[in-house]
C-alpha positions, 0 to 999 in steps of 0.5 A: 599397168602391172597392178591392174593386170594382177587385179584382173588375173585375181578377179578371173581366178576367183570367178573360175573358182566360183563356177567350178565343180567341187569334188563332192559335187562331181561324186554326187553327179557320178553317183546319180548317173550310176543309179540311172544306168543301173535302173535303165540298162537291164531294160535296154539289154532286155529289149535288145535281146527280145528283138534279136530273138524275134529277128532270128525266129522270123528268119528261121521261119522264113527259111523253113517256108522257103524250103517247103516251097522249093521242095514242092517243086520236086515233091508235089504240093504238101497235101501229097506229102507223107507225114507219118515218117520219123523226123530224119526220114521226113528231112531226108525225103523233103528237106535235105536239099534245101537247108544249109546245115552243119550238124545233125543230132539225135534226141539223146545227143541233143538232150545230153548237151542242151536239155530244155525247160518250159517257160515256167521253169519246169522241166520240158516233158514233151517229145520234140526236144525230149528223149521219150520219142527217138523219132525226132531229128535235129539239124544245126543251120549254118547261122547257129539256129536249131531246127527240129522235126518230130512226127506227131500222132495224127499225120503232122510234123512238130517243128521246133525252132531254137534261135540260138542253137545249143546256147542257153537258156534253151527255154520254151518261149525264150529261145525255143518255139514250137510249130506244126506242119500238116499237109492241109495247112502247111507250117503253123505256130502251135495252137493255130490252124492244123493243130485242132486234130491233135489230141482232140484239139487240146493243143489248139487255142481255137479261134484266135483270142489274145486273152486266151493265148496268154491265159490259164491254159497249161500251153499259154504264153505266160510265166505260169504255163509252159509257153507252147503258144508263144510263137503264135503270140509273137506272130499275131502281135506283128512279129514282135514281143509286146510290152506284156510278153513274159520275158 
């Protein structure tokens, strides 16, 4: 009986040895897993970051729209609002009661801690986030979103939304987006309705055309341009960054 049990034990042990992985096989498997992870993780992280940015952008846009509607109850409809004001004057008159915010910044203060870049990597040269126009005004919402108000030259207010406040990359089209508020059209992404009067219409893409909004204009949403029209692209793509979005 003992001999038979010994043979049975030896047989089982041999079968186990044949079915087990060798150290070399384990190392090869781990290497393959590491390569696959290295190839897929950047894409997964990028997709998560894009979704987070769009979610925060949509939320901030909704907050500004809600503030406009609430302010209309106290200050008449937007068609009667005075848009030839400095950023802080406009905020104090129409918005302060309707935003929950933690800090206020001048253009110089913001530029000192968080200078901006265009989507193509060049230095931002506009007035909304720059220091060339000291009439722009910035507030930090309680959720860390930065809202900017900058008076335009033709009866409009440039509205900037930075989805993560002072944190990097501080780049147009990545975490920073541009809108226009006008008495006639309300809040619109830069390039859309209400921006045709700016500088003889040079800021507008006219009739919406996706090829144009991602095309050769210096304002277009692509990696060779400054990305001013990226908010419009996201909104017209159904509030998402499509696969070809220049991330």
